[in-house]
N, C-alpha and C positions, 0 to 999 in steps of 0.2 A: 712838669707841672710849674707852675707860679708859687714862691716862695709863700707869697702873701695869704694864694689859696689853700693850698699844704697847710697852713697857721689856720684857719678859720677852721678850718672841714674835723679837727682835730677833736671839736668837744660838737656834740650835738645841742641843735641841730644846726645841719649844715651852711643854711643859708645859699642864696645866691637862685638860682634853677632850682634846687634843689627841692625835695616833695616828700612828706612822709612816704612811705607807696601803701603804707593801709587804711591814706587819706584817699589812697586808688584807683582800686583790686582790692576785694573784699581779702585778708588777709589777716591773723593778732597785728596790733602795734607794738610783742618782741616773741617776732620767731623765735621757736625753740631751735635751741643749737649755731642761730646763727644771733640773735640782734636783733635790734631796733634800725628795721632800713630807710632807705631815701635814693632819693633817684633822679636824676634831672629825665622826667618824660620823652624830652627831645632826643636820649640815650637807646633806647629803651630798640631791641629787645636787647641788646649786649650789655649798659650798662656804662659804665659801676655802678653798682648798687656800695654805698656806706651801709655798713652794719657799725654799731655802736651796742656797749654791754649796759646792763641795767642806771650804772652810774651815769652813761652820756659823753661814756672816752670812744674813740675811736678802734673800735679791732678787727677788721677789713674790709676789705677790696672785695668784692662779688660780681663775676661776670659770669650771661646766660647765657651762652651759645647754643645757640636750636641744630641741633644734630643731621637735618637738612642744609644749614649751609656747611655743617663739618663736611660732610658726605660729598657737600659741594665742591666743598677742597675753595671756602669763600678766605680771604683772606680778612682778619681784624689790627690793620697797624696802627700805631702810636693809641693804643686804650689806656684813660686817664689812669693813675695811682694816685690816692689820699696821700703818700707817705712815701717817702723816697729808700724802706729799709722793711724789706719783710724778715717775719722767723721764718714761716715753713707756707708752702699752696697745698691744697686740697681739690683735685679735680674727682666732684663727685656726679656721677647720675638723678636728674631727675626726668618722670614720666610729662612735670607737667602743674602748672599749681597755677592761681590767680592771676594775671599779671603777665606771663608764658604757659601761654597753654600746652606748646607745642611739647612734644620731650627736646631734653635740652639736658647739657653741662655746664654747672656748675661751675667755675674758676673758682676757688675762696683765695689769695692772697688775705694770708692773713700775718699781722703787727704784731699780735702773740703771742707764746707758748702754744703749745694744746695742752699739756695742763689749765691752762686757766681757758683756749680755746675748750675744751669739754663744760666747762660750767656754768656756761653758759646754755644746755640744756634743760635746763632750770629754770 
């Protein structure tokens, strides 16, 4: 990802084609456990969804990959990331929610520690 774009995405809102997910689908402004989400609608369903904490700091990039695409062995190449360095990755099944209604996996690339990520539950 271009460094100017990366720097611009470190604070919410990320700008460009990114839209606040809660303005696109019926989800809360702050999703407990994830944060405030932004996505470029052209990249749906995979994303990346950029997640920000209550202070507007980038905390993760989330990819939402439908189970049917994984079962079909569909490749998702060159998915963009908002930062070069990750702290850890979580892969979590989700049965579906507004915006990505079908069963899918959240691939969450965290830029913060697991302890700080746990604080997003509030």
